[in-house]
C-alpha positions as CSV (number, residue, x, y, z in Angstrom):
1,M,119.6,89.9,91.6
2,T,118.1,92.9,90.1
3,Y,115.8,94.7,92.8
4,L,112.8,93.8,91.6
5,E,113.6,90.2,91.8
6,T,114.9,90.7,95.1
7,A,111.0,92.5,95.7
8,A,109.5,89.4,94.4
9,Q,111.3,87.3,96.4
10,F,110.6,89.3,99.8
11,Y,106.9,89.3,98.9
12,S,106.7,85.6,97.9
13,D,107.9,84.8,101.4
14,V,105.7,87.1,103.3
15,A,102.4,85.6,101.2
16,Q,103.7,82.0,102.7
17,T,104.4,83.7,105.9
18,P,102.4,87.0,106.9
19,E,104.9,89.4,108.3
20,V,102.2,91.5,110.5
21,G,103.8,95.2,111.1
22,L,105.6,95.0,107.7
23,C,103.7,98.3,106.9
24,C,102.0,100.8,109.3
25,V,98.5,100.4,107.9
26,Q,97.6,97.0,108.5
27,S,93.6,97.2,108.1
28,S,91.9,99.5,106.4
29,P,89.8,102.3,108.2
30,L,87.3,101.9,105.6
31,Q,84.5,99.4,106.9
32,F,81.1,98.9,104.8
33,P,77.6,97.3,106.0
34,D,77.7,93.6,105.7
35,L,81.9,93.4,104.5
36,K,83.3,91.2,107.0
37,V,87.2,91.1,105.9
38,P,89.3,87.1,107.0
39,R,92.0,87.9,109.3
40,K,94.8,86.6,107.2
41,M,93.4,89.2,104.5
42,Q,94.2,91.8,107.0
43,D,97.2,91.2,108.2
44,M,98.3,90.2,104.4
45,N,97.4,94.1,104.0
46,Y,101.0,95.3,102.9
47,G,100.4,99.2,102.1
48,C,100.3,102.2,103.2
49,G,97.2,103.8,103.1
50,T,94.1,103.3,100.8
51,T,92.8,103.4,97.7
52,V,89.5,102.8,98.0
53,H,87.2,105.8,97.6
54,P,83.7,105.6,97.4
55,T,82.8,108.9,95.5
56,E,84.7,107.2,92.7
57,L,83.2,103.8,92.9
58,S,79.2,104.7,90.9
59,N,77.9,102.7,88.5
60,Q,79.9,99.5,88.9
61,P,83.3,100.5,87.2
62,T,85.9,98.0,85.9
63,V,88.8,97.7,88.7
64,L,92.2,96.8,87.5
65,Y,94.3,96.3,90.6
66,V,98.4,96.1,90.1
67,G,99.8,93.9,93.3
68,V,97.1,91.9,94.6
69,G,98.5,91.8,98.0
70,G,96.3,89.6,100.3
71,G,93.6,90.6,98.1
72,L,92.0,92.9,100.5
73,E,91.4,95.8,98.7
74,A,90.3,93.7,95.4
75,L,87.6,92.7,98.0
76,Q,86.8,96.2,98.6
77,F,86.2,97.6,95.0
78,A,84.4,94.0,94.3
79,Y,81.9,95.4,97.4
80,F,81.2,97.9,94.8
81,S,80.7,96.5,91.2
82,R,79.4,93.4,92.4
83,R,79.5,91.4,88.6
84,P,82.1,88.9,87.2
85,R,85.7,90.4,86.4
86,G,84.4,93.6,87.9
87,V,87.8,93.5,89.9
88,I,91.1,92.3,87.7
89,A,94.2,91.8,89.6
90,V,97.7,91.3,88.2
91,D,100.3,90.0,90.3
92,P,104.0,89.0,88.7
93,V,104.1,86.8,92.8
94,A,102.7,83.5,92.2
95,A,103.0,83.1,95.5
96,M,100.8,85.9,96.2
97,R,98.1,85.2,93.7
98,E,98.0,82.0,95.2
99,A,97.4,83.4,98.9
100,A,94.8,86.4,97.4
101,S,93.0,83.3,95.9
102,T,92.7,81.2,99.2
103,N,92.0,84.7,101.1
104,L,89.5,85.1,99.1
105,E,87.6,82.0,98.7
106,T,87.4,82.5,102.9
107,A,85.7,86.0,102.2
108,A,83.3,84.1,100.1
109,K,82.0,81.6,102.7
110,E,82.0,84.8,105.4
111,N,79.9,87.3,103.2
112,S,77.1,86.6,101.3
113,W,77.2,89.1,98.5
114,F,80.6,88.1,97.4
115,D,81.5,85.4,94.6
116,T,84.8,84.7,94.1
117,S,83.8,85.7,90.0
118,F,84.0,88.9,91.4
119,V,87.6,89.1,91.2
120,E,89.8,87.6,88.5
121,I,93.4,87.2,89.1
122,R,96.3,87.4,86.4
123,E,99.5,87.1,86.3
124,G,101.5,90.2,85.2
125,D,103.3,93.1,86.1
126,A,103.0,96.8,86.3
127,F,105.1,97.0,82.9
128,N,103.0,94.8,81.0
129,L,99.6,94.9,82.2
130,P,97.3,92.0,80.6
131,I,95.0,94.5,79.7
132,E,93.6,96.5,76.3
133,D,94.3,99.9,75.6
134,A,91.4,102.1,77.1
135,S,89.1,99.3,78.6
136,V,89.1,99.7,82.6
137,D,87.6,102.7,84.4
138,I,90.1,102.9,87.6
139,V,93.4,101.6,87.6
140,A,94.6,101.2,91.5
141,Q,97.8,100.2,93.8
142,N,98.9,100.4,97.1
143,C,102.6,100.8,98.2
144,L,104.0,99.4,95.0
145,F,105.1,101.7,92.6
146,N,107.4,103.4,95.3
147,I,109.2,100.2,95.2
148,F,110.1,101.5,91.7
149,E,113.2,103.5,90.9
150,P,112.3,106.6,88.9
151,S,112.6,105.3,85.4
152,D,110.4,102.2,86.2
153,L,107.9,104.3,87.9
154,T,107.6,106.4,84.6
155,R,106.8,102.8,82.9
156,A,104.5,101.7,85.3
157,L,102.7,104.9,85.0
158,R,102.4,105.2,81.4
159,E,101.3,101.5,81.4
160,A,98.3,102.4,83.9
161,Y,97.5,105.6,81.8
162,R,97.1,103.0,78.8
163,V,94.5,100.9,80.0
164,L,92.6,103.5,81.4
165,K,89.8,104.8,79.8
166,P,89.1,108.5,78.7
167,G,88.2,110.1,82.2
168,G,89.6,107.3,84.4
169,R,91.1,107.6,87.6
170,L,94.5,106.3,88.7
171,Q,94.0,105.5,92.7
172,M,97.2,105.3,94.6
173,S,98.6,105.1,97.7
174,D,102.4,105.2,98.2
175,P,104.9,106.7,100.6
176,I,106.7,109.8,99.7
177,A,109.7,111.6,101.4
178,T,110.0,115.1,103.2
179,R,113.3,115.2,101.5
180,P,115.3,113.2,99.2
181,I,116.0,110.3,100.0
182,P,119.9,109.2,100.3
183,E,121.8,107.0,97.5
184,H,123.1,104.3,100.4
185,L,119.5,103.9,101.5
186,Q,118.3,104.2,97.4
187,R,120.7,101.2,97.0
188,D,119.4,98.8,99.6
189,E,117.0,96.4,97.6
190,R,115.2,95.1,101.1
191,L,114.6,98.1,102.2
192,R,113.3,99.6,98.7
193,A,111.2,96.6,98.8
194,M,110.1,96.9,102.3
195,C,108.6,100.6,100.9
196,L,111.5,102.3,103.1
197,S,113.7,103.8,100.6
198,G,112.1,104.0,97.4
199,A,109.9,107.3,98.2
200,L,110.2,110.4,96.0
201,T,109.5,113.8,97.5
202,Y,105.8,115.2,97.2
203,D,106.9,117.3,94.1
204,E,108.6,114.8,92.2
205,Y,105.9,112.1,92.4
206,I,103.2,114.5,91.7
207,Q,105.1,115.7,88.6
208,R,105.8,112.4,87.2
209,I,102.3,111.5,87.4
210,I,101.8,114.6,85.1
211,D,104.4,114.0,82.8
212,V,102.9,110.7,81.6
213,G,99.5,112.9,80.6
214,F,97.2,112.9,83.8
215,G,95.8,116.7,83.5
216,Q,94.3,116.4,87.2
217,V,95.4,115.0,90.3
218,E,93.6,114.8,93.6
219,I,95.0,114.6,97.2
220,R,92.9,112.5,99.2
221,A,95.4,112.4,102.1
222,R,98.5,113.0,103.2
223,R,100.1,111.9,106.8
224,P,103.0,110.6,108.5
225,Y,104.3,106.9,107.8
226,R,107.7,105.7,109.0
227,L,110.4,107.5,110.6
228,L,113.8,106.8,109.4
229,D,115.9,107.7,112.5
230,A,119.6,108.6,112.0
231,R,121.0,106.2,114.1
232,N,119.7,103.0,112.5
233,Y,119.6,104.5,109.0
234,N,123.3,106.2,108.9
235,L,121.7,109.7,108.5
236,P,122.9,113.0,109.9
237,E,119.0,113.8,110.8
238,H,115.9,111.8,111.2
239,L,113.9,111.6,107.7
240,L,110.2,111.2,108.0
241,L,108.1,109.6,105.3
242,E,104.3,110.4,104.5
243,S,101.7,108.5,103.6
244,L,100.0,109.8,100.3
245,D,96.5,109.0,99.1
246,S,95.8,110.6,95.5
247,V,93.7,110.3,92.5
248,S,94.6,111.0,88.7
249,F,92.2,111.5,86.0
250,K,92.7,111.1,82.4
251,V,92.0,113.9,80.9
252,P,93.8,116.4,79.0
253,I,96.5,118.8,80.7
254,P,95.0,122.7,80.1
255,E,97.6,124.9,78.2
256,D,98.3,126.7,81.5
257,G,99.3,123.3,83.2
258,A,98.0,120.6,85.2
259,C,95.0,121.0,87.8
260,V,96.4,120.1,91.2
261,F,94.2,119.9,94.3
262,T,95.3,119.6,97.7
263,G,92.6,120.9,99.4
264,K,93.1,124.9,99.2
265,T,90.1,127.3,99.3
266,A,89.8,131.1,98.0
267,I,87.3,133.5,99.8
268,Y,86.3,136.7,98.6
269,S,85.7,139.3,101.6
270,G,84.8,142.3,99.5
271,A,82.2,144.7,99.3
272,E,80.6,142.9,96.3
273,E,78.4,140.2,95.8
274,Y,80.9,138.4,94.0
275,F,84.2,138.2,92.5
276,D,84.4,136.9,88.9
277,D,88.2,136.7,87.7
278,K,87.3,136.3,84.1
279,N,88.7,133.4,84.3
280,G,86.0,130.7,85.0
281,H,86.3,131.1,88.7
282,I,83.7,133.1,90.7
283,L,83.8,133.8,94.2
284,Q,80.5,134.2,96.2
285,A,81.0,136.7,98.9
286,G,82.2,135.0,102.4
287,I,82.1,131.8,101.1
288,P,84.8,129.5,100.6
289,M,85.5,127.8,96.9
290,S,87.5,124.5,96.7
291,V,90.5,125.5,93.9
292,C,93.8,123.7,92.5
293,D,96.9,124.8,93.6
294,K,97.4,126.5,90.2
295,T,94.2,128.8,90.6
296,A,94.9,129.4,94.2
297,N,98.6,131.0,93.3
298,N,96.9,133.3,90.9
299,L,94.2,134.6,92.8
300,S,96.1,135.3,95.6
301,K,98.7,137.5,93.3
302,L,95.5,139.6,92.4
303,P,94.9,143.3,94.1
304,K,91.4,141.9,95.3
305,D,90.0,141.1,98.5
306,I,90.5,137.1,98.4
307,L,92.0,135.0,101.0
308,V,93.5,131.7,100.1
309,T,94.0,128.9,102.7
310,N,96.3,126.2,103.3
311,S,96.6,123.0,102.0
312,T,94.4,120.4,104.0
313,W,95.9,117.6,101.7
314,H,92.3,116.5,101.8
315,Y,90.0,116.8,98.4
316,V,87.1,114.9,97.3
317,G,85.9,116.7,94.5
318,G,83.4,120.0,93.4
319,G,86.2,122.7,92.9
320,C,87.2,125.3,90.3
321,C,88.4,122.7,87.3
């Protein structure tokens, strides 16, 4: 079998017999009023973080969810859209589609506001999305794209870019590696399916997003995910995997490069009331201003009284770009 067939078989098995503990995040930290998540849906939450960011969900967006899993995040997105086909979920694994449909039927019984028509489940895969060009506001995926080999990851990112409307958002949660994963682990197809050996480093991951055309990337969270210990994984030293939640915007890439926000701020501490860098950034004295990493780097080189803070790996908007 190819590695994708191995992954499909693996998730067909865990769809029929949920494997609690498969991923570190077994229930979303998000809790919304009047939202009840069925137990089996929680047990099938095979993700490493969350893609559901309330700040991005105003005006009832149309959401395309790639890799439906047990349906948890499809249900959470439906909480905001609350209309027929507000959420379209795509999955290539028949057993997973069936399990998600059953879980959503249970959710309809437990949530008076929810109707199963709010989520339409379709057969399809990340490389050939059954969606028209520029037709959805949000594309989301949790712990799926990290399974792909690099060339396939680029194919999936291009498909997401294709179906997004201008200004649309790609909302993802994936493991990343704190250093390159050795080849012997990358070749282990079962470990790849389990989200343990396909992760790229942060820089590689972000660059692939930019390379397909996304002009702005915002990091919503970055936290420890799993440890590949030296003894069990035949490594010279332990290798830490992290979980990265990001939102990437389908906007043009500026001439001087994409804007990547990682939670950095710039603070002017000079004697004047404000500082103007003549490049669209005005810093009020003593007041932190969120800036992208590109702007932070440029400001740090200026011979002015400017403090640039480190990345917090948490950003929710309102910055320089």
